[in-house]
N, C-alpha and C positions, 0 to 999 in steps of 0.2 A: 504494499499499500504506499503510495507516495505520501510524504510528510511536507510540511511549510518549510521545516529545516532544511531538507534536500534541495528543494526549489530555491530557496535562498542561497545554498552554498552554489548551486550549478549557475544561478543567475550571476552570482558574483564573478564566477570563472569565466562565463560566456562573455560578460563584458570585459574583463580583464584581459582575459587570454592568456593567463600568468597565474600559476597557484600560489605562488609567494605574496603578489600583491593582493588576490582575493581573499588569503588568511589574514592579511592585516587589515583591509577593507571589513572583514567580518569580526575583527578582533579575536582570532582563535589561531591555533597552530596548524601546519599542514597536514600532518597525519589525520586529525579527524575530518579536516574537510575532504580529504580524499577517500576516506571511508563512506562519506555520504555521497559523494560522487557514484562510486563502485557500487553501494547500494540502489542507487538510483537507477544505474545502469543495468543493474540484475532485476530490479522490479520490472522495468521496462522492457528488456530482453534485448537491447541492441547497444551497441557503442555510441555514446553522445560527443565525444572527444576524440581526435587523433593528436597524442602527444609523443614527442620524443625529448631528447635532450635540448633540442634547439628552439622549438615551437610547439603550442597548443593551438588546435583549431578545430572548430565545430563540424561535425559531420551534418549530412543533410538532415539526419534526423534530429541532431542536437541543435541546429539551426531553428528548425520547427518548434521543438520544446522551448527554445529560449525564448521565443515570440510569445508563446503560450504562458511561460511562467512569468514574464513581465506582466503581462494583463492580470493573471491571478494575483501576484503579489500587490500589484496597484489595487485591485478591488478589495484584497484582505486589508490593505492598509486604510483606504477610505472606510471599511466597514468598522473596524478598530477605533478611527476617530470618531465616526458618526456614534458608536456606542459610549464612547468616553462624554461627547456633548450631551448624549440624552442622560446620563448619569449625573452629568453636572448640572442639568438643568437649560443648557445652552440649545438643545433641539428637543425633538420630541413634538407633542401636542398638548396645549391646554385648551379647555373648553370654560368660556366665560360668560356667566348670566349677567345681564342688564337690565334696569329700568330703563324706559323710554326717554326720561327727563336726563337721566344722568349722559344718555348718547349725544344730547346738545354740546356738551362742553367736555365733560371728564373722559369719558370713554375715548372719543378723538385723540385727545392729549395722551393718554395712556399707550394706545395703539401705536403712535409715532414713536413713544419712548421704547416699547417692546420690539419693534421693528429695528431700531436704530442698536439696541443692546443684544438682541438675539436674533439676527435675520434667520437663522435656520429654523426656528420655532414656527410651528404650524399653529395658526389661531383659529377657534371656531366659537363664535358669536351667537348668543341666543339671547333675543328679546323677552324677557319673562318679567311678570308681576313679582313682587317681594313675596307672596305666598307660595307662587309658583316657583320660585327659586330655591325657597326652603325644602319644599318638597323634592325638586331636583338636586339638591346638595345631599340631603338624607338618602337618596337611591342612586348616589354618586355618578349623576347624569352629568352634573357640570363640576368643574375644580375648584371654583369660587365664584361668589355672587357680587354683584354691586347693589345694593338694595338699601331699603330704608330701616332704621332700627324702629322697636327692639327686637332684637334675636334671643330666643330663649331655648332653641333646639340643642339637645345634648350632643356633643363631639363637636358642636361647631364654635368657633372662635371668631369675633368680629373687632374691628377697629374703625373708627371714623376717619374718612379719607378727603372730604369735601364738606364744605358748609356754605350756604348762600341765604340770601334773604328771599322774603315773600314780597309781591306785588301784586297791585290790582289791574286786571285787564278790563278794559271798558270798550264798547263800540267807538270809533272815530267820530261817530256825530252824537254822542251821548251827551247830555246837558252839563256832566261833569268835566267834559273835554278839555276846558279851558284853565282847570285846577293844575297846579303843578305837583300836589300829593292829595290823597283822599282817605277820608276816615270810613270806620265801619258805620256810622251812623248816616254817611252820605248814601249807601248803597244798601241800606237795610230794606227798602222798600223795592228794589229792584229783584228778580229772579237769579238765585245764587247757582250757577253751574260750578260743579265741584266734584270730588273725588268719591267713589261709592264705599260705604264701610267694609266690604268684604274683598274686593279687589284692590282697593287703595287705602288700607285702615290708617297708615301713618298720616299720609296728607289728608285724609277726612278729618282724624282727630285734630290735627294741627289747625284746620280752617275753622271747624266747627266751634273747636275750643275758644278761638278768638272771640267769636259771637258770643258764647256762653259765658267769658270772663267780663265781657262788656254788658251782660244782661240783655243782649239783644237776640232777636230771632228773625232769620231772613223772612220776607214774604213768601217766597217759594223757592224749593230747591230741587235741581236737576241734575241727577248723578250721571257723570261721564268718565271712563276708566283712564283715557289717554288725554294728556295735555294738549297735543296737537289738535284733539277733536274738541276739547273744551274751547280752545282758542277759535275754532272755525265755528262754534255756535255762538261765541261772542261776537264774531264778525258777522254774523246773521242778523245781530240785534235781537237775540233770545235771551240775553241776560248777560250779567258781569261775573268776574272770577276773581279768585285770589289763586295765584301761580308761583313756583319757583322761579326766581330771576332768570334761569338758565333759559326761560321760555323766550327771552328777547332773541335768541339766535332763531327761532322759527317763527316768530309773531308774523301773523297776516298783514297785509296793507292796512285793512280795515280795522284793525285792533290798536288801542294804545295802552302802554304799560305805565303805570303811576305808582311811585313811594306809597306805602300803607302809613297813614300818620299814626304815631303812637305805638307803632309795634315794629321800629326799627330793629329792636334786639331779638325779634322772632325770627329764629333761623331753620333752614331745612337741611338735615344732616343727611350724607351719603356714606355708608359704611362698606367696607368689604368683609366677606364673610368665607371661612372656608373649613375644611374638615382638619380636625387636630391630627387624623390619624392618615392622612393623605401621603401615598408613597410616591406621589408624582414629583419628581424634582424640579420639571418644568414650572409646576405650580409655586413651589417655594422661590423659585429663580425670578417669577414675575411679581410675587409679592413684596420682594424686596426692592421693587422699582416703584411700588406705591406708596411707600414710606410708612 
């Protein structure tokens, strides 16, 4: 059976056409080098080298094997390097779950950093709500998620990676359009288009909690899951909304965003969540970029 050691020895002799130089190149002595070549010729059943005191030449069979040996050794070197990269997290694959609003700012910046630091890494991206990400994490369908707190799932760790403020979204033709900032009392009579309690529990609690703390209750509430859909309904004049500031990246032309008076300290947090027992080195490498 052919061995890599035999092919490496034969490849060195085929390149150097000199046993002494081949042995030096391989950092070995000539006797074991000669034994490897003899064992290879015995395995193949034909002479690979013509050698005398003055020169070493490849036989036709040796020339053919030398070409094949170079390809094989290059493939082995590439495979070894790939395996080391995967073990070190520089290659392989990682699956990332993300919320829609995180895709407006944070996710594009993260992808750019990953591409720059780990160009050999394969990224699989899945747009999921926070509850869907937690389920996917539990079932090991994603390596980590970019989601909203809180997370109480056993075996999952989190940390905050991004924070932004909340802003008011109104139609461009709204009576409040001339104001530089808007208070809750200004919009309490409008239909509030906001996040549902099941699909978007974090933002739902945040928005509705603002009204509760101010002892106010919106005249009417319309639940919509995704921020871009909420903004589309605002543009259509169906109501107003309170959304993360990242929405400014996708705000339609018929919508205006204004600061929320008296609630400048209310923040929207984005967390990264991952399995504590993950064996994916690529996941750990990417997490190191997130901070």
